[in-house]
Legacy VTK file of the C-alpha trace (Angstrom):
# vtk DataFile Version 3.0
C-alpha trace
ASCII
DATASET POLYDATA
POINTS 88 float
2.425 6.735 -0.040
-0.306 7.105 -2.118
-1.743 4.326 -5.432
0.091 6.451 -7.689
3.351 6.703 -5.890
3.085 2.677 -5.743
2.669 2.377 -9.212
5.630 4.695 -9.600
8.283 3.117 -7.293
7.388 -0.521 -9.285
7.786 0.981 -12.479
11.450 2.755 -11.343
11.682 -0.305 -9.731
11.656 -1.854 -12.728
14.567 0.404 -14.480
16.314 0.352 -10.484
16.970 -3.317 -10.971
18.090 -3.089 -15.051
20.613 -0.302 -13.556
22.010 -2.116 -10.509
22.646 -4.847 -12.481
24.955 -2.936 -15.268
26.575 -1.351 -12.647
28.275 -5.028 -11.276
30.932 -6.329 -13.229
31.015 -9.531 -14.936
27.512 -12.182 -15.305
25.457 -12.466 -13.127
23.642 -16.000 -13.063
19.874 -14.627 -11.668
16.886 -13.899 -14.012
15.004 -11.440 -15.305
12.305 -11.695 -13.117
14.553 -11.648 -9.641
16.373 -8.706 -10.804
13.097 -6.890 -11.521
12.171 -7.934 -8.085
15.478 -6.429 -6.541
14.843 -3.385 -8.379
11.404 -2.691 -6.833
12.114 -3.344 -3.233
15.816 -1.364 -3.969
13.616 1.626 -4.953
10.975 1.066 -1.925
13.704 1.083 0.685
16.213 3.941 -1.468
12.583 5.899 -0.960
12.175 5.540 2.400
15.811 6.136 3.734
15.715 9.186 1.418
12.456 9.843 3.285
14.171 9.279 6.747
16.963 11.640 5.774
14.804 14.127 4.316
16.908 14.373 1.082
13.449 13.321 -1.357
12.105 17.141 -0.838
13.723 18.118 -3.891
11.196 19.426 -6.421
12.118 17.313 -10.560
14.730 14.455 -10.467
16.055 13.296 -7.176
19.209 12.538 -8.366
20.309 11.662 -4.453
17.466 9.203 -3.833
18.006 8.081 -7.488
21.872 7.200 -6.591
20.893 5.287 -3.447
18.398 3.366 -5.237
21.051 2.261 -8.060
23.703 1.284 -5.628
20.888 -0.552 -3.281
20.103 -2.187 -6.285
23.423 -3.496 -7.127
23.937 -4.875 -4.008
21.134 -6.355 -4.041
21.536 -8.199 -7.359
25.423 -8.769 -5.972
24.103 -10.489 -2.641
21.307 -12.488 -4.445
23.836 -13.716 -7.519
26.441 -14.309 -4.577
23.406 -16.928 -2.798
22.676 -18.366 -6.678
26.129 -19.553 -7.076
26.051 -20.825 -3.669
23.089 -22.974 -4.556
24.270 -24.544 -7.601
LINES 1 89
88 0 1 2 3 4 5 6 7 8 9 10 11 12 13 14 15 16 17 18 19 20 21 22 23 24 25 26 27 28 29 30 31 32 33 34 35 36 37 38 39 40 41 42 43 44 45 46 47 48 49 50 51 52 53 54 55 56 57 58 59 60 61 62 63 64 65 66 67 68 69 70 71 72 73 74 75 76 77 78 79 80 81 82 83 84 85 86 87
């Protein structure tokens, strides 16, 4: 992955984190920065999984990869929010 790909993955990850949080019902008691971090991680993992299965080779917007990233971000936000609820 080139440096421009890493920067674009970070920017997309920020958006993915917000979309993942919006996909969950109710209120999550985690901070804004933690949501963004989960989105960045979900973006990288989603891209890796899509590339491993050969899905990320389409020109333009890759909708399957994007949906995979949002689903991973929603799962990550739910997981982190669950851990945060147990700690308090």
